[in-house]
C-alpha positions as CSV (number, residue, x, y, z in Angstrom):
1,M,-83.4,-113.6,169.7
2,R,-82.6,-116.4,171.0
3,N,-85.9,-118.5,169.7
4,T,-84.4,-117.3,165.8
5,G,-80.9,-119.3,167.6
6,V,-82.7,-121.7,168.0
7,L,-85.0,-122.7,165.3
8,F,-81.9,-121.7,163.3
9,W,-79.8,-124.9,164.5
10,K,-83.3,-126.6,164.1
11,E,-83.6,-125.9,160.6
12,F,-79.9,-126.0,159.5
13,K,-79.6,-129.4,161.1
14,S,-82.5,-130.8,159.0
15,Y,-80.6,-130.0,155.7
16,F,-77.7,-133.1,156.5
17,S,-80.8,-135.3,158.2
18,S,-81.1,-136.6,154.7
19,P,-78.3,-137.7,151.4
20,V,-80.1,-134.7,149.6
21,A,-77.6,-132.0,151.3
22,Y,-74.4,-133.9,150.1
23,I,-75.5,-134.7,147.2
24,F,-76.5,-130.6,146.4
25,I,-72.5,-129.9,147.9
26,I,-71.1,-132.8,145.8
27,A,-72.9,-131.4,142.5
28,F,-72.2,-127.9,143.2
29,L,-68.5,-128.4,143.5
30,V,-68.4,-131.3,140.6
31,V,-70.2,-128.3,138.1
32,T,-68.0,-125.7,139.6
33,N,-64.9,-127.1,139.5
34,W,-65.6,-128.3,136.3
35,L,-67.2,-124.9,134.7
36,F,-63.7,-123.1,136.4
37,F,-60.9,-125.4,134.9
38,R,-62.9,-125.9,131.9
39,T,-61.4,-122.2,130.4
40,F,-58.6,-121.5,133.5
41,F,-55.6,-123.8,132.1
42,L,-56.5,-122.5,128.1
43,A,-56.8,-118.4,129.3
44,N,-53.4,-118.5,130.9
45,Q,-54.3,-115.9,134.0
46,A,-53.9,-116.5,137.4
47,S,-57.6,-115.3,137.9
48,L,-60.8,-115.9,139.6
49,R,-63.2,-114.0,137.8
50,P,-64.4,-116.7,135.8
51,F,-65.3,-118.5,138.9
52,F,-67.2,-115.4,140.1
53,G,-68.9,-114.7,136.9
54,L,-71.0,-118.0,137.0
55,L,-72.5,-117.9,140.6
56,P,-75.3,-115.7,139.7
57,W,-76.4,-118.2,137.2
58,L,-75.3,-121.4,140.0
59,F,-76.8,-119.3,143.3
60,L,-79.8,-118.8,140.4
61,F,-80.8,-123.0,140.9
62,L,-78.9,-123.7,143.9
63,A,-80.6,-121.0,146.4
64,P,-84.2,-122.5,144.7
65,A,-83.3,-126.2,145.9
66,I,-81.9,-125.3,149.0
67,T,-84.9,-123.3,150.5
68,M,-87.6,-124.8,148.0
69,R,-89.0,-127.4,151.2
70,S,-88.4,-124.7,153.6
71,W,-92.2,-123.3,154.2
72,A,-93.6,-125.8,151.4
73,E,-92.9,-129.0,153.5
74,E,-94.6,-127.5,156.5
75,K,-97.5,-126.1,154.8
76,K,-98.1,-129.9,153.0
77,L,-97.8,-131.8,156.3
78,G,-99.9,-129.1,158.5
79,T,-96.8,-128.6,160.8
80,I,-96.7,-124.7,160.0
81,E,-99.9,-124.7,162.7
82,I,-98.2,-126.2,165.3
83,L,-95.1,-124.3,164.4
84,M,-96.9,-120.6,164.6
85,T,-99.1,-121.7,167.7
86,L,-95.5,-121.7,169.2
87,P,-94.5,-119.0,171.7
88,V,-92.1,-117.2,168.4
89,R,-92.8,-114.1,166.6
90,P,-93.2,-115.0,162.9
91,Y,-90.4,-112.7,161.9
92,E,-88.0,-115.0,164.0
93,V,-89.0,-117.7,162.7
94,V,-88.2,-116.3,158.9
95,L,-85.0,-115.3,160.6
96,G,-84.5,-118.5,161.7
97,K,-85.1,-120.4,158.4
98,F,-82.8,-117.9,156.5
99,F,-79.9,-117.6,158.5
100,S,-80.2,-121.4,158.1
101,A,-80.6,-121.8,154.6
102,F,-77.8,-119.1,153.8
103,A,-75.6,-121.1,156.4
104,F,-75.7,-123.7,154.0
105,L,-75.5,-121.7,151.1
106,A,-72.5,-120.3,152.6
107,L,-70.9,-123.3,153.4
108,N,-70.9,-124.4,149.9
109,L,-69.3,-121.5,149.0
110,A,-66.6,-122.1,151.7
111,L,-66.2,-125.3,150.0
112,T,-64.8,-123.5,147.0
113,F,-62.1,-122.5,148.6
114,P,-59.3,-124.7,146.9
115,L,-60.1,-122.4,143.9
116,V,-58.2,-119.8,145.6
117,A,-55.4,-121.4,146.9
118,T,-54.9,-122.9,142.8
119,V,-54.9,-119.4,141.7
120,M,-52.4,-118.5,144.4
121,L,-50.0,-121.2,143.9
122,L,-50.2,-120.9,140.5
123,G,-49.8,-116.9,140.1
124,D,-50.1,-113.5,141.7
125,P,-53.1,-112.6,141.8
126,D,-54.4,-109.0,143.3
127,P,-56.4,-110.5,146.6
128,G,-59.0,-107.2,146.3
129,P,-61.4,-108.8,143.9
130,I,-61.0,-112.2,145.2
131,W,-62.3,-111.4,148.8
132,G,-64.2,-108.4,147.0
133,G,-66.4,-111.1,145.1
134,Y,-66.5,-113.3,147.8
135,A,-68.2,-110.6,149.8
136,G,-70.5,-110.1,146.5
137,A,-71.3,-113.6,146.5
138,C,-72.7,-113.9,150.4
139,L,-74.6,-110.7,149.4
140,L,-76.0,-112.4,146.2
141,G,-76.7,-115.7,147.6
142,G,-78.2,-113.9,150.8
143,T,-80.8,-112.0,148.1
144,C,-81.6,-115.6,146.6
145,I,-82.2,-117.2,149.5
146,A,-84.5,-114.5,150.9
147,I,-86.6,-114.6,147.1
148,G,-86.2,-118.8,147.5
149,L,-87.7,-118.6,151.0
150,F,-90.6,-116.2,150.0
151,A,-91.4,-118.5,146.4
152,S,-91.7,-121.3,149.1
153,G,-93.8,-119.5,151.4
154,I,-96.6,-118.9,148.5
155,T,-96.9,-122.7,147.7
156,E,-97.5,-126.1,149.1
157,N,-95.5,-127.7,146.3
158,Q,-92.1,-127.6,146.5
159,I,-91.5,-127.8,142.6
160,A,-93.7,-125.3,141.6
161,A,-92.0,-123.1,144.9
162,F,-88.7,-124.0,143.1
163,I,-89.8,-123.1,139.7
164,V,-91.2,-119.6,141.3
165,A,-88.0,-118.9,143.1
166,I,-85.8,-119.0,139.4
167,V,-88.5,-117.1,138.0
168,I,-88.2,-114.2,140.1
169,G,-84.1,-114.1,140.1
170,F,-83.7,-114.6,136.6
171,T,-86.2,-111.6,136.0
172,F,-83.8,-109.6,138.8
173,L,-80.6,-111.0,136.9
174,I,-81.4,-109.8,134.0
175,V,-83.4,-106.8,134.0
176,G,-79.9,-105.0,134.6
177,E,-78.7,-106.4,131.6
178,N,-77.1,-104.7,128.6
179,M,-79.3,-106.6,126.1
180,V,-82.6,-105.3,128.2
181,L,-81.3,-101.8,129.1
182,Y,-80.6,-100.9,125.3
183,S,-84.3,-101.8,124.4
184,L,-85.8,-99.7,127.1
185,P,-86.0,-95.9,127.1
186,S,-83.0,-94.2,128.3
187,S,-84.7,-92.8,131.2
188,W,-85.7,-96.5,132.6
189,G,-82.2,-97.2,132.0
190,P,-81.0,-96.0,135.5
191,V,-84.1,-97.8,137.1
192,F,-82.9,-101.2,135.4
193,S,-79.9,-101.1,136.0
194,Y,-80.1,-100.3,140.1
195,L,-82.6,-103.4,140.4
196,G,-80.1,-106.1,138.3
197,L,-78.4,-108.1,140.4
198,G,-75.7,-108.9,138.6
199,A,-74.6,-105.2,138.0
200,H,-74.5,-105.0,141.7
201,F,-72.2,-108.2,141.9
202,Q,-70.0,-107.3,139.2
203,S,-69.1,-104.4,140.7
204,I,-68.4,-105.7,144.3
205,G,-66.3,-108.5,142.0
206,R,-64.0,-105.9,141.2
207,G,-63.1,-105.0,144.7
208,V,-64.9,-102.2,144.5
209,I,-66.9,-101.5,147.8
210,D,-69.5,-99.3,146.8
211,S,-72.5,-98.4,149.8
212,R,-75.2,-98.7,147.0
213,D,-74.6,-102.1,146.0
214,I,-74.0,-103.1,149.9
215,V,-77.7,-100.9,150.5
216,Y,-79.3,-102.6,147.6
217,Y,-78.3,-106.1,148.6
218,F,-80.0,-105.8,152.2
219,S,-82.8,-103.5,150.8
220,M,-83.3,-107.0,148.4
221,I,-83.0,-109.1,151.3
222,G,-85.2,-107.3,153.8
223,F,-87.6,-107.0,151.5
224,F,-88.2,-110.4,150.5
225,L,-87.6,-111.4,154.3
226,L,-91.0,-109.3,154.9
227,L,-92.9,-110.3,152.0
228,N,-92.0,-114.1,153.2
229,Q,-93.4,-112.6,157.1
230,M,-96.7,-110.9,155.8
231,T,-97.4,-114.3,153.7
232,I,-97.2,-116.6,157.1
233,E,-98.6,-114.1,158.6
234,G,-101.9,-114.1,155.8
235,G,-101.9,-117.8,156.3
236,K,-101.9,-118.1,160.2
């Protein structure tokens, strides 16, 4: 795993080689805080549930924005050919890019901790749903990152990778929504409900850690990383 660690650090540092990373962080925090506090004082309830309710939709755009250049830029510049001739295995490169993108997303998430401090100061919330919400956010974010890497690996255009990742993420997000489930035959309901990204996140966000939700997210991450590896190996 040494090669993965080296690639991780190289990719992670590259995010901060331009002002784009700081723009991402500032934009994410501004949008998150504004949407949260817009209704926080009106609700008159010390809870982070509205914040966690926003995250699936914010990650739907943030994760593709983070990953859209990961493979697309390598292909466009031709550096992917050099990268794949190095003494590293394709899965090590995929994991290095995944962990670096996930670390950047986790950094954005960690910077929202002042919201936790605000809620704790203004009330006495149950810590279970808060830490469960952050755990679920990490799993959800990792899944969105894996989807974004797969989308970036099938095109040379960053904008195309961004759009494809949003479409895939949005599809998995809405298949578990009640609006979709009610329009399906009853026998299909449990399947589509299980495939929905949001349904599993809501379960963990309530502070209920169910092994089925954890298995689901790790399976989704592994599935899209495997697709990413197969795509890169096919290109090689």
